[in-house]
C-alpha positions as CSV (number, residue, x, y, z in Angstrom):
1,M,-137.5,-134.2,-114.2
2,L,-139.3,-132.5,-117.1
3,D,-138.4,-133.9,-120.5
4,R,-139.6,-134.0,-124.1
5,H,-141.9,-136.9,-123.4
6,H,-143.9,-134.8,-121.0
7,L,-144.2,-132.0,-123.4
8,Q,-145.5,-134.3,-126.1
9,I,-148.2,-135.6,-123.7
10,I,-149.3,-132.1,-122.8
11,Y,-149.3,-131.0,-126.4
12,W,-151.5,-133.9,-127.7
13,V,-153.8,-133.9,-124.7
14,N,-154.6,-130.3,-125.5
15,E,-154.7,-130.9,-129.2
16,L,-157.0,-133.9,-129.0
17,G,-158.9,-133.2,-125.8
18,S,-158.6,-136.6,-124.2
19,L,-156.0,-139.0,-122.6
20,T,-157.1,-141.9,-124.8
21,A,-156.6,-140.0,-128.1
22,A,-153.3,-138.6,-126.9
23,A,-152.1,-142.1,-125.8
24,E,-153.0,-143.5,-129.3
25,Q,-151.2,-140.7,-131.0
26,L,-148.1,-141.4,-128.9
27,H,-148.4,-145.2,-129.2
28,L,-148.8,-145.5,-125.4
29,T,-151.4,-146.9,-123.1
30,Q,-153.7,-144.5,-121.3
31,S,-152.4,-145.7,-118.0
32,A,-148.8,-145.0,-119.1
33,V,-149.7,-141.4,-120.0
34,S,-151.6,-140.8,-116.7
35,H,-148.7,-142.3,-114.7
36,S,-146.1,-140.2,-116.4
37,I,-147.9,-136.9,-115.8
38,K,-148.8,-137.9,-112.3
39,K,-145.2,-138.5,-111.5
40,L,-144.3,-135.1,-113.0
41,E,-147.0,-133.4,-111.0
42,Q,-145.6,-134.9,-107.8
43,Q,-142.1,-133.7,-108.7
44,L,-143.3,-130.2,-109.4
45,D,-146.0,-130.2,-106.7
46,V,-148.6,-128.8,-109.2
47,Q,-151.7,-130.1,-111.0
48,L,-151.3,-130.0,-114.8
49,W,-154.9,-130.8,-115.9
50,L,-158.4,-131.3,-114.7
51,R,-161.0,-133.8,-115.8
52,D,-164.1,-132.3,-117.3
53,G,-166.4,-135.2,-118.0
54,R,-164.6,-137.2,-120.7
55,K,-162.5,-134.2,-121.6
56,V,-159.3,-133.0,-120.1
57,R,-158.7,-129.3,-119.4
58,L,-155.2,-127.9,-118.7
59,T,-154.6,-125.9,-115.6
60,P,-152.6,-122.6,-115.7
61,E,-149.5,-124.7,-114.9
62,G,-150.4,-127.0,-117.7
63,E,-150.9,-124.1,-120.0
64,A,-147.4,-122.9,-119.2
65,L,-146.0,-126.3,-120.2
66,L,-148.1,-126.2,-123.4
67,S,-146.5,-122.8,-124.3
68,L,-143.1,-124.4,-123.8
69,A,-144.1,-127.5,-125.9
70,D,-145.3,-125.2,-128.7
71,R,-141.8,-123.7,-128.9
72,I,-139.6,-126.6,-128.2
73,L,-141.2,-129.6,-130.0
74,P,-140.9,-128.1,-133.5
75,Q,-137.2,-127.4,-132.7
76,F,-136.7,-131.1,-131.7
77,E,-138.4,-132.2,-134.9
78,Q,-136.3,-129.9,-137.1
79,V,-133.0,-131.0,-135.4
80,E,-133.9,-134.7,-135.8
81,T,-134.7,-134.1,-139.5
82,N,-131.4,-132.3,-140.0
83,I,-129.5,-135.0,-138.3
84,R,-131.2,-137.7,-140.4
85,Q,-130.5,-135.7,-143.6
86,I,-126.8,-135.2,-142.6
87,S,-126.5,-139.0,-141.9
88,Q,-128.0,-139.7,-145.3
89,G,-125.8,-137.2,-147.1
90,E,-128.8,-134.9,-147.9
91,R,-127.7,-131.9,-145.8
92,G,-124.5,-130.2,-144.6
93,T,-121.3,-128.8,-146.1
94,L,-119.1,-131.0,-148.3
95,R,-115.4,-129.8,-148.2
96,I,-113.7,-130.8,-151.4
97,G,-109.9,-130.5,-151.8
98,M,-108.3,-130.1,-155.3
99,E,-104.9,-131.4,-156.3
100,C,-104.8,-130.1,-159.8
101,H,-105.8,-127.0,-161.7
102,P,-107.9,-128.7,-164.4
103,C,-109.7,-130.7,-161.7
104,Y,-111.2,-127.5,-160.4
105,Q,-112.7,-126.7,-163.8
106,W,-114.0,-130.2,-164.1
107,L,-115.6,-129.9,-160.7
108,M,-117.3,-126.6,-161.7
109,Q,-119.0,-128.6,-164.5
110,V,-120.5,-131.2,-162.2
111,V,-121.3,-129.2,-159.1
112,P,-124.3,-127.2,-160.4
113,G,-126.3,-130.4,-161.1
114,F,-125.4,-131.8,-157.6
115,L,-126.4,-128.7,-155.8
116,H,-129.7,-128.6,-157.8
117,R,-130.5,-132.1,-156.8
118,N,-129.4,-131.6,-153.1
119,Q,-130.9,-128.4,-151.9
120,G,-129.7,-128.9,-148.3
121,V,-126.1,-129.3,-149.2
122,D,-123.4,-126.6,-149.5
123,I,-119.9,-127.1,-151.0
124,D,-116.6,-125.6,-149.9
125,V,-113.7,-126.0,-152.3
126,I,-110.2,-125.9,-150.9
127,Q,-107.3,-125.7,-153.4
128,K,-104.3,-125.2,-151.1
129,F,-103.4,-127.4,-148.1
130,Q,-101.1,-126.9,-145.3
131,F,-99.9,-130.6,-145.4
132,G,-100.9,-131.8,-148.9
133,G,-104.1,-133.4,-150.1
134,M,-103.7,-136.8,-148.4
135,A,-102.7,-135.2,-145.1
136,A,-105.7,-132.8,-145.4
137,L,-108.0,-135.8,-145.8
138,F,-106.6,-137.7,-142.9
139,N,-106.6,-134.5,-140.7
140,Y,-110.3,-134.0,-141.5
141,E,-109.6,-130.7,-143.2
142,I,-111.5,-131.9,-146.2
143,D,-114.1,-134.7,-146.8
144,L,-113.2,-135.5,-150.5
145,L,-110.0,-135.2,-152.5
146,V,-110.1,-134.7,-156.2
147,T,-106.9,-135.8,-157.9
148,P,-105.6,-137.3,-161.1
149,D,-102.8,-139.1,-159.2
150,P,-104.3,-141.2,-156.4
151,M,-101.9,-142.5,-153.7
152,Q,-103.1,-145.9,-152.5
153,H,-103.1,-145.7,-148.7
154,K,-104.8,-147.7,-146.0
155,G,-107.9,-146.0,-144.8
156,V,-108.6,-144.1,-148.1
157,D,-110.8,-145.3,-151.0
158,F,-110.2,-143.8,-154.5
159,V,-112.9,-144.0,-157.2
160,P,-112.2,-143.1,-160.8
161,V,-115.0,-140.8,-162.1
162,F,-113.7,-139.2,-165.3
163,D,-111.5,-140.5,-168.1
164,Y,-109.5,-138.0,-170.2
165,E,-106.4,-137.7,-172.4
166,Q,-103.5,-135.4,-171.7
167,V,-102.4,-133.6,-174.8
168,L,-100.0,-131.0,-176.1
169,V,-101.6,-127.7,-177.0
170,V,-100.1,-125.7,-179.8
171,A,-101.2,-122.7,-181.8
172,S,-103.2,-123.6,-185.0
173,H,-100.4,-122.2,-187.1
174,H,-97.7,-124.0,-185.2
175,P,-95.4,-126.5,-187.1
176,L,-96.5,-129.3,-184.7
177,A,-100.3,-128.6,-185.3
178,D,-100.5,-130.9,-188.3
179,K,-98.7,-133.9,-186.7
180,P,-100.9,-136.9,-185.6
181,F,-98.7,-137.1,-182.5
182,V,-95.5,-135.6,-181.1
183,E,-92.4,-137.2,-179.8
184,P,-90.5,-136.1,-176.7
185,Q,-87.7,-134.8,-179.0
186,D,-90.2,-132.4,-180.6
187,L,-90.2,-130.3,-177.4
188,L,-86.4,-129.9,-177.1
189,S,-86.6,-126.5,-178.8
190,Q,-90.0,-125.5,-177.4
191,T,-91.1,-123.2,-174.6
192,L,-93.3,-125.4,-172.4
193,I,-95.9,-123.5,-170.4
194,T,-97.3,-125.4,-167.4
195,Y,-99.1,-124.7,-164.1
196,P,-96.8,-123.7,-161.2
197,V,-96.4,-127.3,-160.0
198,D,-93.3,-129.4,-159.3
199,I,-92.3,-131.3,-162.5
200,D,-92.7,-134.6,-160.6
201,R,-96.4,-133.9,-160.5
202,L,-96.8,-132.8,-164.2
203,D,-97.9,-135.6,-166.5
204,I,-96.0,-134.3,-169.5
205,F,-92.8,-134.7,-167.6
206,T,-93.5,-137.9,-165.7
207,H,-95.3,-139.8,-168.5
208,F,-93.7,-138.3,-171.6
209,L,-90.5,-136.3,-171.3
210,L,-88.5,-137.8,-168.4
211,P,-88.9,-141.4,-169.5
212,A,-87.2,-140.4,-172.8
213,E,-84.6,-138.3,-170.9
214,C,-85.8,-135.1,-172.6
215,R,-86.4,-131.6,-171.4
216,P,-88.1,-128.7,-173.1
217,G,-86.0,-125.8,-174.4
218,K,-87.6,-123.5,-171.8
219,H,-90.1,-124.1,-169.0
220,K,-92.5,-121.3,-168.0
221,Q,-95.1,-121.5,-165.3
222,I,-98.5,-119.7,-165.5
223,E,-101.3,-119.9,-162.9
224,A,-104.4,-119.2,-165.0
225,T,-105.6,-121.6,-167.7
226,E,-107.0,-118.9,-170.0
227,M,-103.8,-116.9,-169.9
228,M,-101.8,-120.1,-170.7
229,L,-103.9,-120.7,-173.8
230,Q,-103.7,-117.0,-174.8
231,L,-99.9,-117.3,-174.8
232,V,-100.0,-120.6,-176.7
233,A,-102.4,-119.1,-179.3
234,A,-100.0,-116.1,-179.7
235,G,-97.1,-118.5,-180.5
236,R,-95.3,-117.8,-177.2
237,G,-95.0,-121.5,-176.4
238,V,-96.8,-124.8,-176.1
239,A,-98.7,-126.3,-173.1
240,S,-100.0,-129.6,-171.9
241,L,-103.6,-129.9,-170.7
242,P,-106.5,-132.4,-170.7
243,K,-108.0,-132.6,-174.1
244,W,-111.6,-132.0,-172.8
245,L,-110.4,-128.7,-171.3
246,V,-108.8,-127.6,-174.5
247,E,-112.0,-128.3,-176.4
248,T,-114.0,-126.1,-174.0
249,Y,-111.9,-123.1,-175.2
250,R,-112.2,-123.8,-178.9
251,P,-113.0,-122.3,-181.3
252,A,-112.7,-119.0,-179.3
253,M,-109.0,-119.6,-179.2
254,P,-107.0,-120.8,-182.2
255,V,-105.3,-123.7,-180.5
256,V,-105.0,-127.4,-181.5
257,P,-104.6,-130.5,-179.3
258,V,-101.9,-132.9,-180.4
259,R,-101.5,-136.5,-179.0
260,L,-98.5,-137.1,-176.8
261,G,-96.8,-140.0,-178.4
262,K,-98.4,-142.6,-180.6
263,Q,-100.3,-144.2,-177.8
264,G,-101.2,-141.0,-176.1
265,V,-101.3,-140.3,-172.3
266,S,-104.5,-141.6,-170.7
267,K,-105.5,-140.2,-167.3
268,Q,-108.4,-140.4,-164.9
269,I,-109.8,-138.0,-162.3
270,H,-110.3,-139.8,-159.0
271,L,-112.3,-138.9,-155.9
272,G,-110.7,-140.0,-152.6
273,R,-112.5,-140.3,-149.3
274,R,-111.8,-141.8,-145.9
275,H,-112.7,-145.4,-145.6
276,Q,-115.7,-146.3,-143.4
277,D,-116.0,-142.7,-142.2
278,P,-119.2,-142.3,-140.1
279,A,-119.1,-138.6,-140.9
280,G,-118.5,-139.2,-144.6
281,A,-122.1,-139.6,-145.8
282,L,-122.0,-136.4,-147.9
283,A,-118.8,-137.5,-149.7
284,C,-120.3,-140.9,-150.4
285,H,-123.5,-139.3,-151.6
286,F,-121.5,-137.1,-154.0
287,V,-119.5,-140.0,-155.4
288,T,-122.6,-142.2,-155.8
289,Q,-124.5,-139.5,-157.7
290,L,-121.5,-138.9,-160.1
291,L,-121.2,-142.6,-160.8
292,D,-124.9,-142.9,-161.5
293,Q,-124.9,-140.2,-164.1
């Protein structure tokens, strides 16, 4: 049966002009090369080359195989290169799932450098899941989960990659703007603007208000970060965001970050990936490069 090995022999015999040179190129003995082609000739009932002194000349049948070798062998080499790059995390599409709105903006800051260093890699960002972030990871809908609230689970590794402080955001002219920190009671009369997320997944509730058995005067939900900050700047309410995110919008917007409580609320962005996933080279590659920065 014709296979890649035969095409390689035909190619190198034609390229180098002798069995000895072809055998050396393929790290085979001359007898092994001769035996392999002889067996193929018997199967096909043709003669693939003729000896011309010390040289070897392809027959028309051999030329036909050479034409095939010229087309097929580069494709084999390209596929092998691609597979090797995929296994090493240097090629492919990395599907990243997001579990928080600010996480997306953090990701947009680190992705350009990663794409520049890894020309063979594409990134697909998924923000909404049919079954939630962890389920999406286990169901192979995504390769990497970005979250500030990792759920420890067998089969998933979470790695912290970015530290930040969650703060209250108020207008620069707001009465709370000059305070070194706010207490939960300070929000009893305020309109709190948050992302459209359940309160059990909002840090200002879980780490600040609910432990003190407090609620804001009003709770308003906004999807877009910039619109949220526009409303805060206009005095329509207060918001809670990562301090680094607030700073990226200043001084274009007259808003001020204020610490939540005397100790503040410290958070981390984590990257979660399936443990010992043979198909997870890209995710591992992404995490490693972030940690090395």
